[in-house]
N, C-alpha and C positions, 0 to 999 in steps of 0.2 A: 728559211727557218720559220716554223709555225709560231704565231703569237700566242702567248699565254692568255687564257680566258680568265675573266674575273667577274665575281658576283658580289653584290652588296645587299645585305638584309637591313632594312631601315625601319625603325620604330621611333616612338617619341623618346622614351627614357633609356633605351638600350640596356634595360635591366632584366628583361625576361625573354619575350618571344624572339627578338632578333639575336640575342645571345644563344638561345637554344638552336635557332636556325644556323648560326655560324658554327657551333660545335658539331651539329649533325652533318652539315654540308662538308666540313673538313674531314669528318670520318667517312662519308659516303662518296664524295666526288673523286674522280680519278686524279692521280698525280698530275701536276701541271696547272691545276686550277688555283687561282688565288681567291680566297674567301674572306669577306669582311663583314662586320656589322657596325652600325652606328645609330645614334639617336639625334633627333632634331633638338632635343634638350636632355642630354645624358644625365642620369642621376645615380649611377652605380649599379652593379650587378646584385640582384636580390639573392640572399642566401638560399631560398627555396629553389631558385633556378639551378644553382650549383648542385643542390641535393638531388633533385629529380633527374638531372643529367647524369649524375654519378650512378643512380639506380639503373640507368640505361647503359652503363659502362663507358661513359664519356666524361673525362675530367676537364671541366672548364674553370677550375678554381683559380687559374692564373689570368682569366679574362678580366677585362676592365671596360667600363663604359667609355665609348669614344664619340666624339662629335664628327661631323662631316669634315671639319678642318684636319682631322687626324687620318683621313682616308685619301688615297691618291685618286680623287674623283675623275681626273682626266684619263685614267686607265680602266675605268669600270665599263664592262660590256653589258651587264644585266643587273637590274635593280628590282628587288622584291620589297614592297611595303607591307608591313604586318599590322598596321592600324590605320584608321581613317585619317587621323591627324597627320601622320607621315605621308600618306597618299596625297592629301590635300595641300600639304606644305612641302612636297618633294621639290628639291632644288632643280634648277635647270642645269643640265650637265653640258660640259664643253663639246661633246660629240653626241651623235645619236646613240642612245642606249635602249635596249629592250626593257620594258617595264611590265610588271605584273603586280596585282594586289591580292593578298591573302587576308581576308577579314577574320582573323582568329581572335576569339574572346580573350580578353586580358585577365589572366588568373590573379593578378595583383588586386583586382577588384574584390576578390574573395578573402583577402587577408582578414583574419579575425573570425571567419566563419568555420564551422566544423568540416566543410568539404574542401578546404583550401588545398590540401595536398592532391586531392583528386582533380581539382581544377588545373593545377600545374602539370599533372601527368597527362590530362586530356590535351592541353595545349602542346606539350612535347610530342605526344603521339600523332596529333593531327599535322604538326609541322613535319614530322618524319615521313608520313604518307605523302605529303605534298612535295617534299624534297625528292623522294624516290620517283615520283611522277615527273618532276622537273628534270631530273637526271636522265630519265628515259627519253624525254622529249628533246633535250639539248644534245644528247649523244647520238640520237637518231636523225637529227636535222643537220643541214649544212652549217658551217661555222657562222657565228654571229657577225 
């Protein structure tokens, strides 16, 4: 029986980029993949994250910020960090996991600025492109 593959998107707050990545990966990855997101210091899902994902046809309104304690880290095969803090503070996993870092600008830094919605959309769109690339690479390569 083939083992289920699992991927974790890790950020600091689990409020924006990692939530977008989880929603997009759940929508794009084939059946059988387990997709998680978590934060090193979770703070809650930002409402603009939910809004821009809804614009893309993905409902993450039931998502909530999770810590690594909420994730079955012993089952994770692949970790994507989405910010430098998460990359630098990425925990040691109980088994070998493949790791990748995506340095995507944090749109939350633009809260209160006129271009805030565009910043959230740019982050979402960049994450989608990266997930599509990751999907091609993972499905074309031997199992992890």
